[in-house]
C-alpha positions as CSV (number, residue, x, y, z in Angstrom):
1,X,124.3,3.0,216.5
2,X,125.3,5.4,213.7
3,X,128.1,6.9,215.9
4,X,129.6,3.4,216.4
5,X,129.5,2.9,212.6
6,X,131.1,6.3,211.8
7,X,134.0,6.0,214.3
8,X,136.1,3.7,212.2
9,X,135.7,6.2,209.3
10,X,136.2,9.4,211.4
11,X,139.7,8.5,212.7
12,X,141.3,8.2,209.2
13,X,139.6,11.4,208.2
14,X,140.9,13.3,211.1
15,X,144.4,11.9,210.4
16,X,144.1,13.1,206.8
17,X,143.1,16.6,207.9
18,X,146.1,16.7,210.2
19,X,148.4,15.7,207.4
20,X,146.9,18.4,205.1
21,X,147.3,21.0,207.9
22,X,151.0,20.0,208.5
23,X,151.6,20.1,204.8
24,X,150.3,23.6,204.5
25,X,152.3,24.7,207.6
26,X,155.5,23.1,206.1
27,X,154.9,24.8,202.8
28,X,153.8,28.3,203.9
29,X,154.8,28.6,207.6
30,X,153.1,31.4,209.5
31,X,151.4,32.5,206.3
32,X,148.7,29.9,206.9
33,X,147.1,32.4,209.3
34,X,146.7,34.7,206.3
35,X,144.8,31.9,204.4
36,X,142.6,31.3,207.5
37,X,141.7,35.1,207.5
38,X,141.0,35.0,203.8
39,X,138.6,32.0,204.2
40,X,136.9,33.8,207.1
41,X,136.5,36.9,204.9
42,X,134.9,34.9,202.1
43,X,132.6,33.2,204.6
44,X,131.5,36.5,206.0
45,X,130.9,37.9,202.5
46,X,128.9,34.8,201.6
47,X,126.7,35.2,204.6
48,X,126.0,38.8,203.7
49,X,125.3,37.8,200.0
50,X,128.1,40.1,198.9
51,X,130.4,37.5,197.5
52,X,130.6,39.4,194.1
53,X,132.1,42.5,195.7
54,X,135.6,41.1,196.5
55,X,135.9,39.8,193.0
56,X,134.9,43.1,191.3
57,X,138.5,44.2,190.6
58,X,141.8,42.4,190.2
59,X,144.1,45.1,191.5
60,X,143.7,44.4,195.3
61,X,144.1,40.6,194.8
62,X,147.3,41.2,192.7
63,X,148.7,43.5,195.4
64,X,147.8,41.0,198.1
65,X,149.5,38.1,196.3
66,X,152.6,40.1,195.7
67,X,152.8,41.2,199.3
68,X,152.2,37.6,200.4
69,X,155.2,36.5,198.3
70,X,157.3,39.3,199.7
71,X,156.3,38.6,203.4
72,X,157.0,34.9,202.9
73,X,160.5,35.6,201.6
74,X,161.1,38.0,204.5
75,X,160.0,35.4,207.1
76,X,162.2,32.9,205.3
77,X,165.2,34.6,206.9
78,X,164.1,33.5,210.4
79,X,163.9,30.1,212.1
80,X,162.0,30.6,215.4
81,X,161.7,27.7,218.0
82,X,157.9,27.5,217.5
83,X,155.7,24.6,216.8
84,X,152.6,24.7,214.7
85,X,150.8,21.4,214.8
86,X,153.4,18.7,214.4
87,X,155.8,21.0,212.4
88,X,158.8,22.7,214.1
89,X,159.5,26.1,212.4
90,X,163.2,25.7,213.2
91,X,163.3,23.0,210.6
92,X,161.4,24.9,208.0
93,X,161.7,28.7,208.3
94,X,158.9,31.0,209.5
95,X,157.9,31.4,205.9
96,X,157.9,27.6,205.3
97,X,159.6,25.9,202.4
98,X,158.4,28.8,200.2
99,X,160.1,31.4,202.3
100,X,163.3,29.2,202.4
101,X,163.2,29.0,198.6
102,X,162.7,32.8,198.2
103,X,165.4,33.8,200.8
104,X,168.0,31.1,200.1
105,X,168.2,30.7,196.3
106,X,169.5,33.3,193.8
107,X,166.4,33.0,191.5
108,X,164.2,33.1,194.6
109,X,165.8,36.3,195.8
110,X,165.3,37.8,192.4
111,X,161.6,36.8,192.5
112,X,161.3,38.1,196.0
113,X,162.6,41.6,195.1
114,X,160.6,41.6,191.8
115,X,157.4,41.0,193.8
116,X,158.2,44.0,196.1
117,X,158.8,46.3,193.1
118,X,155.6,45.1,191.4
119,X,153.6,45.6,194.5
120,X,155.0,49.2,194.9
121,X,154.1,49.9,191.3
122,X,150.6,48.7,191.7
123,X,150.0,50.5,195.0
124,X,151.4,53.9,193.8
125,X,151.9,54.0,190.0
126,X,152.8,57.7,190.1
127,X,155.4,57.2,192.9
128,X,156.9,54.3,190.9
129,X,157.1,56.4,187.8
130,X,158.8,59.3,189.7
131,X,161.3,56.9,191.3
132,X,162.1,55.4,187.9
133,X,162.7,58.9,186.4
134,X,164.8,59.9,189.3
135,X,166.9,56.8,189.0
136,X,167.3,57.4,185.2
137,X,168.5,61.0,185.8
138,X,170.9,59.8,188.5
139,X,172.4,57.1,186.2
140,X,172.7,59.7,183.4
141,X,174.5,62.1,185.8
142,X,176.9,59.4,187.0
143,X,177.6,58.3,183.4
144,X,178.4,61.9,182.6
145,X,181.2,61.9,185.2
146,X,183.2,59.6,182.9
147,X,184.8,57.8,185.8
148,X,186.5,55.1,183.7
149,X,188.2,57.7,181.4
150,X,189.3,59.8,184.4
151,X,190.7,56.7,186.1
152,X,192.6,55.7,182.9
153,X,194.0,59.3,182.6
154,X,195.0,59.3,186.3
155,X,196.7,55.9,185.9
156,X,198.7,57.1,182.8
157,X,199.7,60.2,184.7
158,X,201.0,58.1,187.7
159,X,202.9,55.9,185.3
160,X,204.5,58.9,183.6
161,X,205.4,60.3,187.0
162,X,207.0,57.0,188.2
163,X,208.7,56.2,184.9
164,X,209.5,59.6,183.3
165,X,212.2,58.2,181.0
166,X,210.2,55.6,179.2
167,X,210.2,55.6,175.4
168,X,207.2,56.3,173.3
169,X,205.3,53.3,172.2
170,X,206.3,53.7,168.5
171,X,210.0,54.0,169.1
172,X,212.3,56.7,170.4
173,X,212.1,58.9,167.3
174,X,208.4,58.3,166.6
175,X,205.6,60.2,168.3
176,X,201.9,59.1,168.2
177,X,199.7,60.9,165.7
178,X,197.4,62.2,168.4
179,X,200.3,63.9,170.1
180,X,201.3,65.7,166.9
181,X,197.8,67.0,166.3
182,X,197.5,68.1,170.0
183,X,200.9,70.0,169.6
184,X,199.6,71.7,166.5
185,X,196.4,72.8,168.2
186,X,198.3,74.1,171.3
187,X,200.9,76.2,169.3
188,X,200.8,79.9,169.9
189,X,200.8,80.6,166.1
190,X,198.1,78.3,164.6
191,X,198.6,77.0,161.1
192,X,197.0,79.1,158.4
193,X,193.7,78.0,156.8
194,X,194.1,76.3,153.5
195,X,193.0,78.6,150.7
196,X,192.3,78.6,147.0
197,X,193.9,80.9,144.5
198,X,191.6,83.8,145.4
199,X,192.3,83.6,149.1
200,X,189.1,82.0,150.2
201,X,189.2,78.8,152.3
202,X,189.5,75.6,150.4
203,X,186.4,73.6,149.7
204,X,188.2,70.3,149.2
205,X,188.7,69.7,152.9
206,X,185.2,68.3,153.7
207,X,182.0,67.1,152.1
208,X,179.6,69.4,150.4
209,X,177.1,71.5,152.3
210,X,173.9,69.6,152.8
211,X,175.3,66.1,152.4
212,X,174.3,63.6,155.1
213,X,177.7,63.4,156.7
214,X,179.0,64.4,160.1
215,X,181.5,67.2,160.8
216,X,185.1,66.1,160.8
217,X,186.5,65.9,164.4
218,X,190.1,66.2,165.3
219,X,191.9,64.5,168.3
220,X,190.7,65.3,171.7
221,X,192.7,67.6,173.9
222,X,193.0,65.9,177.3
223,X,189.5,66.2,178.8
224,X,188.5,69.2,176.6
225,X,186.1,69.3,173.7
226,X,187.4,68.1,170.3
227,X,188.3,70.5,167.5
228,X,185.5,70.9,165.0
229,X,185.7,71.6,161.3
230,X,183.0,73.0,158.9
231,X,182.2,71.4,155.6
232,X,184.2,74.0,153.7
233,X,187.4,73.7,155.8
234,X,186.8,76.5,158.3
235,X,187.7,75.8,161.9
236,X,184.6,76.0,164.2
237,X,184.5,77.0,167.8
238,X,184.7,74.2,170.4
239,X,181.9,73.5,172.9
240,X,184.2,74.6,175.7
241,X,183.3,78.2,174.9
242,X,179.7,77.6,176.0
243,X,178.5,77.3,179.6
244,X,177.9,73.8,180.8
245,X,174.5,72.7,182.1
246,X,173.8,73.6,185.7
247,X,172.2,71.0,188.0
248,X,168.5,71.6,188.7
249,X,167.7,72.7,192.2
250,X,165.3,70.8,194.4
251,X,161.6,71.1,193.6
252,X,158.7,70.7,195.9
253,X,157.0,67.3,196.3
254,X,155.1,66.7,193.1
255,X,153.1,63.9,194.6
256,X,151.8,66.2,197.4
257,X,150.9,68.8,194.8
258,X,149.1,66.2,192.7
259,X,147.0,65.2,195.7
260,X,146.2,68.8,196.4
261,X,145.0,69.3,192.9
262,X,142.7,66.2,193.1
263,X,141.3,67.4,196.5
264,X,140.7,70.9,195.2
265,X,138.8,69.6,192.2
266,X,136.8,67.2,194.3
267,X,135.8,70.0,196.7
268,X,134.1,71.6,193.7
269,X,132.5,68.4,192.5
270,X,134.8,67.7,189.7
271,X,136.1,64.2,189.4
272,X,139.6,63.9,187.9
273,X,142.9,62.1,188.5
274,X,146.5,62.9,187.8
275,X,147.9,60.3,185.4
276,X,151.3,61.8,184.6
277,X,153.7,64.4,186.0
278,X,156.2,66.1,183.6
279,X,158.8,68.2,185.5
280,X,160.4,70.9,183.3
281,X,163.0,73.6,184.0
282,X,160.4,76.3,184.7
283,X,157.0,74.6,185.1
284,X,155.7,71.2,186.0
285,X,152.9,69.8,183.9
286,X,150.3,67.7,185.7
287,X,148.3,65.6,183.2
288,X,144.7,65.4,184.4
289,X,142.3,62.8,183.1
290,X,138.7,63.9,183.5
291,X,136.5,61.5,185.5
292,X,132.8,60.6,185.3
293,X,129.6,62.2,186.4
294,X,127.5,59.3,187.7
295,X,123.8,59.8,188.3
296,X,122.1,57.2,190.5
297,X,118.7,56.5,192.0
298,X,117.3,54.4,194.9
299,X,115.3,51.3,193.9
300,X,113.5,49.1,196.5
301,X,114.5,45.4,196.5
302,X,111.8,42.9,195.7
303,X,111.5,39.2,196.0
304,X,110.5,36.7,193.3
305,X,106.8,37.5,193.7
306,X,107.4,41.3,193.4
307,X,106.9,42.2,197.0
308,X,109.3,44.6,198.7
309,X,111.9,43.0,200.9
310,X,111.9,44.3,204.5
311,X,114.9,44.7,206.8
312,X,114.9,43.9,210.6
313,X,113.1,47.2,211.4
314,X,110.3,46.5,209.0
315,X,111.5,49.1,206.5
316,X,111.8,48.2,202.8
317,X,115.4,47.5,201.6
318,X,116.7,49.8,198.8
319,X,119.7,49.5,196.5
320,X,121.5,52.1,194.5
321,X,121.2,51.8,190.7
322,X,123.3,53.7,188.2
323,X,121.2,55.8,185.8
324,X,123.8,57.4,183.5
325,X,127.5,58.0,183.3
326,X,129.0,61.0,181.4
327,X,132.5,62.4,181.2
328,X,133.4,65.5,183.1
329,X,133.5,68.4,180.7
330,X,136.9,70.1,180.1
331,X,135.5,73.6,180.7
332,X,134.6,72.5,184.3
333,X,138.4,72.1,184.9
334,X,139.5,75.2,183.1
335,X,136.9,77.3,185.0
336,X,138.7,76.5,188.2
337,X,142.1,77.8,187.2
338,X,142.0,80.6,189.8
339,X,140.9,78.2,192.6
340,X,143.7,75.8,191.7
341,X,146.2,78.7,191.7
342,X,145.0,79.7,195.2
343,X,145.3,76.1,196.5
344,X,148.8,75.6,195.1
345,X,150.0,79.1,196.1
346,X,151.1,79.8,192.5
347,X,151.2,83.2,190.9
348,X,149.5,82.0,187.8
349,X,148.5,78.7,186.1
350,X,148.2,77.8,182.5
351,X,145.8,75.1,181.5
352,X,146.3,73.4,178.1
353,X,143.1,71.6,177.1
354,X,143.8,69.2,175.7
355,X,147.5,68.6,175.3
356,X,148.1,68.0,171.5
357,X,148.2,64.4,170.7
358,X,147.4,63.2,174.3
359,X,144.0,62.4,175.9
360,X,144.4,64.6,179.0
361,X,144.3,68.2,180.2
362,X,147.7,69.8,181.0
363,X,147.9,71.9,184.2
364,X,151.2,73.8,184.2
365,X,152.3,74.9,187.6
366,X,155.4,77.2,188.1
367,X,158.3,75.7,189.9
368,X,159.6,77.5,193.0
369,X,163.2,77.4,191.6
370,X,163.5,77.8,187.9
371,X,166.7,76.3,186.3
372,X,168.6,77.8,183.4
373,X,168.6,76.0,180.0
374,X,172.1,76.6,178.6
375,X,172.9,76.6,174.9
376,X,175.4,73.8,175.3
377,X,172.9,71.4,176.9
378,X,170.7,71.7,173.8
379,X,173.6,71.7,171.3
380,X,174.9,68.4,172.8
381,X,171.5,66.7,172.5
382,X,170.9,64.0,170.0
383,X,168.0,66.0,168.4
384,X,170.3,68.9,167.6
385,X,173.1,66.7,166.3
386,X,170.7,65.0,163.8
387,X,169.4,68.4,162.6
388,X,172.8,70.1,162.3
389,X,174.1,67.3,160.0
390,X,171.6,68.3,157.2
391,X,171.1,72.0,157.9
392,X,173.5,75.0,158.5
393,X,170.5,76.9,160.1
394,X,169.8,74.6,163.0
395,X,168.5,76.6,166.0
396,X,168.4,75.5,169.6
397,X,165.2,76.9,171.1
398,X,165.0,75.5,174.6
399,X,163.3,72.8,176.6
400,X,159.7,71.8,176.8
401,X,157.7,71.4,180.0
402,X,158.7,67.8,180.1
403,X,162.4,68.7,179.9
404,X,162.9,67.6,176.3
405,X,165.3,69.6,174.0
406,X,163.4,71.5,171.3
407,X,165.3,72.4,168.1
408,X,164.1,73.9,164.8
409,X,165.4,74.6,161.3
410,X,165.2,78.2,160.1
411,X,165.3,77.0,156.5
412,X,161.9,75.3,156.9
413,X,160.3,78.0,159.1
414,X,161.1,79.9,156.7
415,X,160.9,83.2,158.6
416,X,160.5,83.9,162.3
417,X,158.6,86.6,164.2
418,X,159.5,87.2,167.8
419,X,157.6,89.4,170.2
420,X,157.8,90.1,174.0
421,X,157.6,92.9,176.5
422,X,160.7,94.5,178.0
423,X,162.7,92.0,180.2
424,X,160.9,88.9,179.0
425,X,164.0,87.4,177.2
426,X,163.5,88.5,173.6
427,X,167.0,89.9,173.1
428,X,168.6,86.9,174.8
429,X,166.7,84.7,172.4
430,X,168.0,86.6,169.4
431,X,171.6,86.4,170.8
432,X,171.1,82.6,171.3
433,X,170.0,82.1,167.7
434,X,173.0,84.0,166.4
435,X,175.4,82.1,168.7
436,X,173.9,78.8,167.6
437,X,174.6,79.6,163.9
438,X,178.1,80.9,164.7
439,X,178.9,77.6,166.5
440,X,178.1,75.5,163.4
441,X,178.5,77.6,160.3
442,X,181.4,79.4,158.6
443,X,181.2,82.8,156.9
444,X,181.0,81.0,153.5
445,X,177.9,79.1,154.6
446,X,175.8,81.7,156.4
447,X,175.9,85.5,156.3
448,X,174.0,87.9,158.6
449,X,172.3,91.2,157.9
450,X,171.8,92.9,161.2
451,X,169.5,95.9,161.7
452,X,169.6,97.3,165.2
453,X,167.8,100.7,165.7
454,X,168.6,100.5,169.4
455,X,172.3,100.5,168.7
456,X,173.2,98.3,171.7
457,X,171.4,95.0,171.3
458,X,173.5,93.5,168.5
459,X,176.7,95.6,168.9
460,X,178.6,92.6,170.3
461,X,178.6,91.0,166.9
462,X,179.9,93.9,165.0
463,X,183.3,92.3,164.3
464,X,182.4,88.8,163.2
465,X,183.2,87.8,159.6
466,X,179.7,86.5,159.0
467,X,178.3,90.0,158.3
468,X,177.1,90.5,154.8
469,X,177.8,94.2,155.0
470,X,180.8,95.8,156.6
471,X,178.9,96.9,159.7
472,X,175.6,96.6,161.6
473,X,172.9,98.9,160.3
474,X,171.9,101.2,163.2
475,X,170.6,104.3,161.3
476,X,166.9,104.2,160.6
477,X,167.5,106.2,157.4
478,X,169.6,103.4,156.0
479,X,167.2,100.6,156.7
480,X,165.1,101.1,153.5
481,X,168.3,101.1,151.4
482,X,169.6,98.0,153.2
483,X,166.4,96.1,152.6
484,X,166.4,97.1,149.0
485,X,169.9,95.8,148.7
486,X,168.7,92.5,150.0
487,X,166.0,92.5,147.4
488,X,168.6,93.1,144.7
489,X,170.6,90.1,146.0
490,X,167.4,88.0,145.9
491,X,166.6,89.0,142.3
492,X,170.3,88.3,141.3
493,X,170.1,84.9,142.8
494,X,166.8,84.1,140.9
495,X,168.6,85.1,137.6
496,X,171.4,82.7,138.5
497,X,168.9,79.9,139.2
498,X,167.2,80.5,135.8
499,X,170.6,80.2,134.0
500,X,171.1,76.7,135.5
501,X,167.4,75.7,135.5
502,X,167.3,75.0,139.2
503,X,164.6,75.8,141.8
504,X,166.4,76.7,145.0
505,X,169.7,77.3,146.7
506,X,170.3,73.7,147.6
507,X,170.0,72.6,144.0
508,X,172.2,75.5,142.8
509,X,175.0,74.7,145.2
510,X,175.0,71.0,144.2
511,X,174.9,71.8,140.5
512,X,178.2,70.8,138.7
513,X,178.2,74.0,136.7
514,X,177.9,76.2,139.8
515,X,180.7,78.8,139.6
516,X,180.5,79.8,143.3
517,X,178.4,78.4,146.1
518,X,175.9,80.9,147.6
519,X,175.8,81.4,151.3
520,X,172.5,81.6,153.3
521,X,171.5,85.1,154.4
522,X,169.8,85.7,157.7
523,X,168.2,89.2,158.0
524,X,167.7,90.1,161.7
525,X,165.7,93.1,162.7
526,X,165.8,93.7,166.4
527,X,163.0,96.4,166.7
528,X,160.4,96.4,164.0
529,X,158.3,99.2,165.7
530,X,161.0,101.8,165.2
531,X,161.2,101.0,161.5
532,X,157.4,101.0,161.0
533,X,157.2,104.5,162.6
534,X,160.0,105.9,160.4
535,X,158.9,104.5,157.0
536,X,155.9,102.2,157.4
537,X,154.9,101.9,153.7
538,X,158.4,101.1,152.4
539,X,159.4,98.8,155.2
540,X,156.2,96.8,155.1
541,X,156.4,96.4,151.3
542,X,160.0,95.3,151.4
543,X,159.6,92.9,154.3
544,X,156.5,91.3,152.7
545,X,158.2,90.9,149.3
546,X,161.3,89.3,151.0
547,X,159.0,87.0,153.0
548,X,157.1,85.9,150.0
549,X,159.9,85.3,147.5
550,X,163.3,85.0,149.4
551,X,162.8,81.5,150.8
552,X,164.0,79.6,147.7
553,X,167.1,81.9,147.4
554,X,168.3,81.1,151.0
555,X,167.4,84.4,152.5
556,X,165.5,84.2,155.8
557,X,164.1,86.9,158.1
558,X,164.0,87.1,161.9
559,X,161.9,90.1,163.1
560,X,161.6,91.1,166.7
561,X,159.4,93.7,168.5
562,X,158.4,94.5,172.0
563,X,155.1,96.2,170.9
564,X,153.1,93.7,168.9
565,X,150.2,96.1,168.0
566,X,148.3,95.9,164.8
567,X,150.0,98.9,163.3
568,X,153.4,97.3,163.8
569,X,152.6,93.6,163.1
570,X,150.2,94.2,160.3
571,X,148.0,91.5,158.8
572,X,150.2,91.2,155.7
573,X,153.3,90.7,157.8
574,X,151.6,88.0,160.0
575,X,150.4,86.2,156.9
576,X,154.0,85.8,155.7
577,X,155.5,84.8,159.1
578,X,153.7,81.6,160.1
579,X,156.4,80.7,162.7
580,X,156.2,82.8,165.8
581,X,157.7,83.0,169.3
582,X,155.8,84.9,172.0
583,X,157.4,85.9,175.3
584,X,155.6,87.4,178.3
585,X,153.0,90.0,177.1
586,X,151.5,92.8,179.0
587,X,147.9,92.1,177.9
588,X,145.8,89.5,176.2
589,X,145.3,91.8,173.2
590,X,149.1,91.6,172.5
591,X,149.0,87.8,172.8
592,X,146.2,87.5,170.3
593,X,148.0,89.9,167.9
594,X,151.1,87.7,167.8
595,X,149.6,84.2,168.3
596,X,146.0,84.6,167.4
597,X,145.2,83.2,170.8
598,X,145.5,84.1,174.5
599,X,148.1,82.6,176.9
600,X,151.2,84.7,176.5
601,X,150.0,87.2,179.1
602,X,150.3,84.3,181.7
603,X,153.9,83.5,181.0
604,X,156.5,84.0,183.8
605,X,159.1,85.9,181.9
606,X,162.9,85.3,182.0
607,X,162.8,83.1,178.9
608,X,159.4,81.5,179.3
609,X,157.9,81.5,175.8
610,X,155.2,80.0,173.6
611,X,156.5,78.6,170.3
612,X,154.1,78.3,167.4
613,X,155.7,76.3,164.5
614,X,154.3,76.2,161.0
615,X,152.8,72.8,161.2
616,X,151.1,73.2,164.6
617,X,147.6,74.5,165.4
618,X,148.4,75.4,169.1
619,X,151.5,77.0,170.6
620,X,154.0,74.9,172.6
621,X,155.4,76.2,175.9
622,X,159.2,76.2,176.2
623,X,161.9,77.6,178.4
624,X,164.3,79.4,176.1
625,X,168.0,78.9,176.0
626,X,170.2,81.3,177.9
627,X,173.5,82.8,176.6
628,X,175.5,85.0,178.8
629,X,177.6,88.0,177.7
630,X,180.7,86.1,178.5
631,X,179.8,83.3,176.1
632,X,179.1,85.8,173.4
633,X,182.4,87.6,174.0
634,X,184.3,84.3,173.8
635,X,182.5,83.3,170.6
636,X,183.2,86.7,169.0
637,X,186.9,86.5,170.1
638,X,187.2,83.2,168.4
639,X,186.0,84.5,165.0
640,X,188.1,87.7,165.3
641,X,191.4,86.0,165.9
642,X,194.5,86.9,163.9
643,X,194.5,83.7,161.8
644,X,191.3,84.9,160.0
645,X,192.8,88.3,158.9
646,X,194.5,86.8,155.8
647,X,191.3,85.2,154.7
648,X,189.5,87.3,152.0
649,X,185.8,87.3,152.6
650,X,183.3,88.9,150.2
651,X,181.5,92.0,151.4
652,X,178.3,93.2,149.7
653,X,178.4,96.9,150.5
654,X,178.1,97.6,146.7
655,X,174.5,96.4,146.9
656,X,173.6,99.3,149.2
657,X,175.2,101.8,146.7
658,X,173.2,100.2,143.8
659,X,170.0,100.4,145.8
660,X,170.5,104.1,146.6
661,X,171.4,104.9,143.0
662,X,168.2,103.1,141.9
663,X,166.1,105.0,144.5
664,X,167.5,108.3,143.2
665,X,166.7,107.3,139.6
666,X,163.2,106.5,140.6
667,X,162.9,109.8,142.5
668,X,164.0,111.7,139.4
669,X,161.6,109.7,137.3
670,X,158.8,110.8,139.7
671,X,159.9,114.4,139.3
672,X,159.6,114.0,135.5
673,X,156.2,112.4,135.8
674,X,153.7,114.1,133.5
675,X,151.1,113.9,136.3
676,X,153.3,116.3,138.3
677,X,152.8,118.9,135.7
678,X,149.1,118.4,135.6
679,X,149.0,118.5,139.4
680,X,150.8,121.9,139.4
681,X,148.3,123.2,136.9
682,X,145.5,122.0,139.1
683,X,147.0,123.6,142.2
684,X,147.2,127.0,140.4
685,X,143.4,127.2,140.4
686,X,142.8,126.1,144.0
687,X,143.7,127.4,147.4
688,X,144.3,123.8,148.8
689,X,144.4,120.4,147.3
690,X,144.4,116.9,148.7
691,X,145.4,113.4,147.7
692,X,141.8,112.4,147.1
693,X,141.4,115.4,144.8
694,X,144.4,114.3,142.7
695,X,142.8,110.8,142.5
696,X,139.5,112.2,141.2
697,X,140.8,114.9,138.9
698,X,143.8,113.1,137.4
699,X,142.2,109.6,137.4
700,X,145.1,107.9,139.2
701,X,145.4,105.5,142.1
702,X,146.2,106.4,145.7
703,X,149.9,105.3,145.7
704,X,150.7,107.4,142.7
705,X,148.7,110.3,144.0
706,X,150.5,110.2,147.3
707,X,153.9,110.2,145.4
708,X,152.8,113.1,143.3
709,X,151.8,115.0,146.5
710,X,155.2,114.3,148.0
711,X,156.9,115.7,144.9
712,X,154.7,118.8,145.0
713,X,155.8,119.3,148.7
714,X,159.4,118.8,147.8
715,X,159.1,121.5,145.0
716,X,157.4,123.9,147.4
717,X,154.1,123.9,145.5
718,X,152.1,122.9,148.6
719,X,152.7,123.1,152.3
720,X,152.7,120.3,154.9
721,X,149.6,118.2,155.5
722,X,146.9,119.7,157.7
723,X,144.6,117.9,160.1
724,X,141.9,117.4,157.4
725,X,144.4,115.9,154.9
726,X,144.4,118.9,152.6
727,X,147.5,120.9,151.8
728,X,147.7,124.7,151.3
729,X,148.8,125.8,147.8
730,X,151.7,128.2,147.9
731,X,151.6,129.3,144.3
732,X,149.8,132.5,143.2
733,X,146.2,131.8,142.3
734,X,144.7,133.7,139.4
735,X,142.2,136.4,140.5
736,X,143.3,136.2,144.1
737,X,146.4,138.5,144.0
738,X,144.7,141.5,145.5
739,X,143.2,139.5,148.3
740,X,146.5,137.8,149.1
741,X,148.3,141.2,149.2
742,X,145.6,142.6,151.6
743,X,145.9,139.6,153.8
744,X,149.7,140.1,153.9
745,X,149.3,143.9,154.8
746,X,146.8,143.0,157.5
């Protein structure tokens, strides 16, 4: 009876279900089978009482929705002769009306491709990031080809070849201004530099030094670099003298190495994941985010009455319960550095924990093929251009592990200490710093004082007009006098500052009553160890005094050594040189001497360095710039051209003569010291004396006692120092004449 009553209602219901089914097929096409599978999955989860598990995270559902949109658009390209229900797929595509909309409309195609990209980014975020970086590098490389400019120049050349007799655009007797400037630059005899009455280059051709203005640039020569002018009118070298950046060779698959790192850490029970990959010229930095240490326990399931719930075998059901969750300690990752190096087949690894300013641990893995960082690639960067506008001492240091250009200002360092073993790149770094200044500063803006005990490292710069003295100092005996001459120049500048009531060289050069603008001085010492062995007391005193007082006067020091021991780089020198560069070291002790921390002993050499600026607590790893001998020769040839011979540049050799005269005067004063007479009287009554005896008997300090002892040795009163520190008296001692004669006869 009930069935007969329900039949009239059942038929319309079935007809409504059929219409809903056909509507879904017409809308989604073959994708309805995916909805059926989804409903079956939810039904299965509901039967197992695990309906909460599919909804625990959003990422799988987002990926599934994006993939469904992409598949629907893909199926919208096909119209098969199939029938689903009462719907022919030939009328609506295999993807239904949705697929037809995605595959046949412009906005639909855009949404279709966007869904594919978004799904790829959600499935492999690291792969999407690497793809985006590769596309950016490729676009930058294509943009650097300057295809429109080259096409325009080729078109003009073809027109000139086809119509060689056409008139200039400004009339038959008028030549464009760019052509005139180009002809002047290409002449065999360049125009002389505009000078003032005293023969120095005119300062009215550009803005003042230190003003926030760009360098004046002349017309461009074809496809070459434009001519560059300094602020005081000197012509600067073009960038064509420097080597162009070389393309980076192919590196191993970073995604595979990232997976290998995660697997190696997991095999030792350390949970971590790679969140970022920074590929540099020498090393690749993998950013590791520490995971969690989760502690769990097994808890039996109970019903509402508190009784254990049994499974089909009569055993009590248990569920896993999380007890605690703590972060993985950083030292657990750093302790596995050797195991990671073994897994990656790397010679050495450096772990930076943590990376300054970022919440992850940096694992630096060497690249199989290291690429060169040329000086031109850094000079052309936006960072260096911004710095070179406001400073004449802008330095190009290199590239970071992420491939970013790193520049610095020597005026704010204010002094630089460089150390590294033989062959690590220390001399190349010094040459690069000098070449960087020569590219952007004239002899009236920056002067060099070069001290080269090795005689070969800085010899290539012996003819440049930037030298403060007439030659490079190579004799160790002249070093003390040279440093004393620099001290005299510093004191002279302070007297000039006091006359105008200014504080530093920038204020002095901008003062309206300034008679002559002062250039910056850069004192470069290539090997500090040789100087410390020759005259340790004088050299350390002069270097520390310059480092403490010379910053305001525009005098800056660059010291380099390949033996950073405590007797060479003393504590007083380290305290006055906060900015340091460390290349590959032979031991961890040397690394701690120069950087106060370990790490330099793990560097790879060939320009791999650690840079510790003044405002940083931890060193930063860089790949230093490379300057070839050919680039240096071309740069020196530019500054030694014949057009600079008529320019009168000031040479400060007289300062060395004044320093030597003052030293001789001080030596004569020491010989006339009354303490010398008292020391001679004391020596007459003893067979041997020592510096400590002079301190006690004459009541003087150690420095003065040591100087008195040196004077006594120079006069022949005492002999050379013995192993115990005492010196034999060579004067006749009262009451000992007979014993001395007997000793001589024996």
